C-alpha positions as CSV (number, residue, x, y, z in Angstrom):
1,M,7.3,4.5,3.3
2,V,10.5,6.4,3.9
3,E,10.6,10.2,3.8
4,I,13.8,12.2,4.2
5,D,13.5,16.0,4.9
6,L,16.3,18.5,4.5
7,L,15.4,22.0,5.6
8,R,17.1,24.6,3.3
9,A,15.2,27.7,4.5
10,G,12.4,28.7,6.9
11,E,11.4,27.2,10.2
12,P,11.1,23.4,10.6
13,M,7.9,21.8,11.7
14,P,8.1,21.4,15.5
15,I,8.6,17.8,16.7
16,Y,7.6,16.3,20.0
17,N,10.9,16.3,21.8
18,G,11.9,19.8,20.5
19,I,15.4,18.7,19.3
20,E,17.0,21.1,16.8
21,N,18.3,19.2,13.7
22,H,19.2,19.5,10.1
23,Y,17.8,16.2,8.8
24,R,14.8,14.1,9.6
25,I,14.0,10.6,8.3
26,L,10.4,9.3,8.9
27,V,9.9,5.5,8.5
28,A,6.3,4.2,8.4
29,R,6.2,0.4,8.3
30,G,3.0,-1.0,6.8
31,E,2.1,-3.1,9.8
32,S,2.5,-0.2,12.2
33,R,0.7,2.5,10.3
34,P,-0.3,5.2,11.1
35,Y,2.6,5.1,13.7
36,A,6.1,5.9,12.4
37,D,9.7,6.2,13.6
38,L,11.3,9.6,13.4
39,Y,15.1,9.8,13.2
40,A,16.5,13.3,13.7
41,F,20.2,14.1,13.2
42,N,22.5,16.9,12.3
43,L,24.9,17.5,9.4
44,R,28.0,16.1,11.1
45,D,26.2,13.0,12.6
46,T,26.1,9.7,10.8
47,I,22.7,8.6,9.4
48,P,20.9,6.4,12.0
């Protein structure tokens, strides 16, 4: 499962490391669920 979030308005859901970002990609691999990898990046950054 891959989920891509773009915040247009309001406050983002807080994440563990507290990094401010525009985009978040959450990747949950079947064999690793319920654990997932979170990639947070900003508008001018390249997508990880």
